[in-house]
C-alpha positions as a printed Julia matrix, in Angstrom:
239×3 Matrix{Float64}:
  48.83  -65.07  -110.27
  52.47  -64.5   -110.94
  51.82  -63.59  -114.32
  49.33  -60.89  -113.56
  51.52  -59.37  -111.26
  54.29  -59.45  -113.79
  51.97  -57.77  -116.32
  51.0   -54.99  -113.95
  54.38  -54.1   -113.37
  55.37  -53.9   -117.41
  52.09  -51.67  -117.74
  53.22  -49.35  -114.88
  56.58  -49.17  -116.35
  55.51  -48.21  -119.97
  53.02  -45.81  -118.65
  56.02  -44.09  -116.82
  58.23  -43.97  -119.85
  55.29  -42.58  -121.94
  54.86  -39.97  -119.67
  58.59  -38.99  -119.89
  58.78  -38.74  -123.54
  55.51  -36.57  -123.64
  57.4   -33.77  -121.41
  58.66  -30.87  -123.11
  62.36  -30.47  -123.01
  63.54  -27.01  -122.05
  66.3   -25.21  -123.77
  68.22  -21.82  -122.57
  68.71  -19.2   -125.33
  71.67  -17.56  -125.78
  72.92  -14.87  -128.0
  75.27  -15.91  -130.9
  77.61  -13.15  -131.91
  78.61  -14.97  -135.06
  75.12  -15.14  -136.39
  73.57  -12.08  -134.43
  70.7   -14.19  -133.2
  69.23  -16.17  -130.32
  70.16  -20.17  -130.28
  69.39  -23.08  -127.97
  72.62  -22.94  -125.55
  73.2   -26.69  -126.5
  73.88  -25.71  -130.12
  76.24  -22.9   -128.67
  78.08  -24.8   -126.36
  78.51  -27.54  -129.3
  79.99  -25.03  -131.38
  82.48  -23.5   -128.83
  83.36  -26.75  -128.18
  83.97  -27.91  -131.81
  86.12  -24.53  -132.76
  89.21  -25.33  -130.57
  89.33  -28.95  -131.46
  89.47  -28.24  -135.16
  92.24  -25.67  -134.71
  93.87  -28.11  -132.38
  93.89  -30.87  -134.69
  95.09  -28.62  -137.6
  98.23  -27.35  -135.38
  99.13  -30.84  -134.6
  98.97  -31.91  -138.46
 101.25  -28.75  -139.33
 103.58  -29.54  -136.13
 104.04  -33.04  -137.49
 104.3   -32.07  -141.03
 107.2   -29.6   -140.18
 108.94  -32.45  -138.12
 108.8   -34.95  -140.61
 110.24  -32.37  -143.37
 112.82  -31.58  -140.8
 113.84  -35.31  -140.21
 113.82  -35.6   -143.91
 116.56  -32.55  -144.25
 118.57  -33.88  -141.42
 118.75  -37.55  -143.18
 119.56  -36.03  -146.5
 122.43  -34.27  -144.71
 123.48  -37.33  -143.43
 123.45  -39.37  -146.44
 125.71  -36.81  -148.26
 128.13  -37.12  -145.06
 128.33  -40.84  -145.46
 129.45  -40.23  -149.14
 132.37  -38.42  -147.62
 133.35  -40.85  -145.19
 135.0   -44.3   -146.01
 133.81  -47.54  -144.78
 130.83  -45.96  -143.18
 128.59  -48.96  -143.64
 128.48  -49.76  -139.64
 128.46  -46.31  -138.49
 125.92  -44.79  -136.41
 124.85  -40.99  -136.68
 126.77  -40.03  -133.92
 129.97  -41.93  -134.93
 129.71  -40.42  -138.37
 129.4   -36.82  -137.24
 132.6   -37.59  -134.91
 134.41  -39.06  -138.08
 133.52  -36.1   -140.09
 134.49  -33.34  -137.64
 137.7   -35.19  -137.3
 138.35  -35.14  -140.8
 137.35  -31.6   -141.04
 140.01  -30.67  -138.32
 142.44  -32.51  -140.24
 141.74  -30.78  -143.52
 142.21  -27.42  -141.57
 145.62  -28.35  -140.05
 146.69  -29.41  -143.34
 145.61  -26.16  -144.98
 147.02  -24.49  -142.44
 150.53  -26.0   -142.85
 150.36  -25.59  -146.84
 149.59  -22.01  -146.61
 152.65  -21.16  -144.12
 154.95  -20.55  -147.08
 152.26  -18.39  -149.0
 151.96  -14.54  -148.52
 148.37  -14.04  -148.87
 146.92  -10.56  -148.12
 144.22  -11.27  -145.18
 141.38   -8.95  -144.21
 142.67   -7.23  -141.45
 145.46   -4.64  -141.91
 148.85   -5.62  -139.98
 152.34   -4.87  -139.39
 154.51   -7.57  -138.51
 158.33   -7.59  -137.43
 160.47  -10.63  -136.6
 164.19  -11.23  -136.08
 165.3   -13.94  -138.1
 169.25  -14.3   -137.24
 172.51  -12.88  -136.33
 174.41  -12.89  -139.29
 178.22  -14.16  -138.2
 180.28  -12.01  -136.35
 180.27   -8.8   -137.97
 177.37   -7.68  -135.93
 174.75   -7.59  -138.66
 170.93   -8.38  -138.5
 168.29   -9.91  -140.37
 164.76   -9.14  -139.86
 161.7    -9.96  -141.69
 159.09   -7.31  -141.9
 155.55   -7.43  -143.59
 152.65   -4.85  -144.13
 149.1    -6.24  -145.15
 146.85   -3.14  -146.15
 144.39   -1.91  -148.91
 146.28   -1.12  -152.11
 146.87    2.19  -153.32
 148.78    3.89  -156.04
 151.84    5.45  -153.84
 152.05    2.35  -151.41
 155.19    1.06  -152.78
 157.06    4.45  -153.05
 156.07    4.98  -149.18
 157.44    1.63  -148.26
 160.79    2.36  -150.2
 161.26    5.79  -148.64
 160.94    4.58  -145.0
 163.56    1.89  -145.8
 165.82    4.25  -147.3
 165.28    6.55  -144.26
 166.16    3.9   -141.82
 169.43    3.25  -143.92
 168.7    -0.31  -143.97
 169.46   -2.7   -146.75
 166.79   -4.79  -148.48
 167.89   -8.34  -149.29
 164.48   -9.87  -150.51
 161.14   -8.37  -150.92
 157.52  -10.49  -152.41
 154.55   -8.75  -153.06
 151.03  -10.76  -153.27
 147.81   -8.94  -154.07
 144.02  -10.45  -153.66
 141.04   -8.38  -154.2
 142.48   -4.83  -153.75
 144.56   -5.98  -150.93
 148.4    -6.2   -150.95
 150.76   -7.95  -148.69
 154.43   -6.95  -148.66
 157.26   -8.9   -147.29
 160.64   -8.11  -147.14
 163.97   -9.13  -145.57
 166.12   -6.42  -144.33
 169.57   -6.17  -142.81
 171.96   -3.54  -140.92
 174.65   -4.48  -143.19
 178.38   -5.37  -142.3
 180.4    -3.72  -139.74
 177.41   -2.63  -137.44
 178.45   -3.37  -134.05
 176.59   -3.95  -130.83
 173.81   -6.61  -131.6
 171.91   -6.21  -128.69
 171.65   -2.52  -128.33
 170.67   -2.28  -132.11
 168.2    -4.98  -131.88
 165.59   -3.29  -130.11
 166.33    0.09  -131.79
 165.97   -1.72  -135.37
 162.85   -3.64  -134.73
 161.1    -0.78  -133.05
 161.97    1.64  -136.01
 160.96   -0.98  -138.8
 157.65   -1.16  -136.87
 157.07    2.5   -136.34
 157.94    3.38  -139.9
 155.47    0.67  -141.51
 152.74    1.79  -138.93
 152.96    4.93  -139.98
 152.3     3.92  -143.67
 149.7     1.66  -142.49
 147.6     4.93  -140.71
 148.38    6.68  -143.84
 146.33    4.06  -146.06
 143.69    4.17  -143.43
 143.16    7.69  -143.56
 142.9     7.76  -147.23
 140.35    4.84  -147.6
 138.23    6.01  -144.36
 135.4     7.32  -146.53
 135.05    4.11  -148.68
 135.17    2.14  -145.49
 132.56    4.0   -143.89
 130.25    3.41  -147.03
 130.81    0.06  -147.88
 132.21   -1.93  -144.98
 133.09   -1.7   -141.31
 136.46   -0.23  -140.66
 139.28   -2.81  -140.69
 140.71   -3.97  -137.2
 144.5    -2.86  -137.24
 146.83   -5.42  -135.43
 150.65   -4.53  -134.77
 152.95   -7.34  -133.63
């Protein structure tokens, strides 16, 4: 009896499944813009889902590759830095960078000290006048003046004329050139027998600075056209 009941249930289940399988599956049609024809909605939906996924995967791969190359460049630079720093076997990246920065600062300081006694023309046009000392009790003054600017043929003659007009004596002069730039440094004195140190000091410094600034203005005016063509106009500095 039980076996007959089970067989009846199995028969009903098989008939139900057969009926379901025989029913037609309905699909709605949509227009495929790429093909220009009607396709089943399920196919169109699958296509829409697949394209963004492909682009996303490609973008992720590209980003991963770019990140890998970036890390390789950083590691290569770190290897180079390790070759410049002694006793670096136990240094991590942060310690290595800190040590390199410290050494660069030390090198800059050493280079600055080494160049203090050198008269190298700089890019900026400038006039400098400084007081060195008061020579003895004769009231004479000693100044150091410098002029840095572009070279031109009559530059030295203009400097000599300016010194003659000021009625001061040149004790020493140095001229250095670099890439079309000239720096002239000279020591001047008022000579012996000129009394009134405090009164003369302000006048002398002002007169020397004004005379050299006038020469600098002349140089700038004569080269203005060339500067506009090839480079920004140089910044003038007077101290």
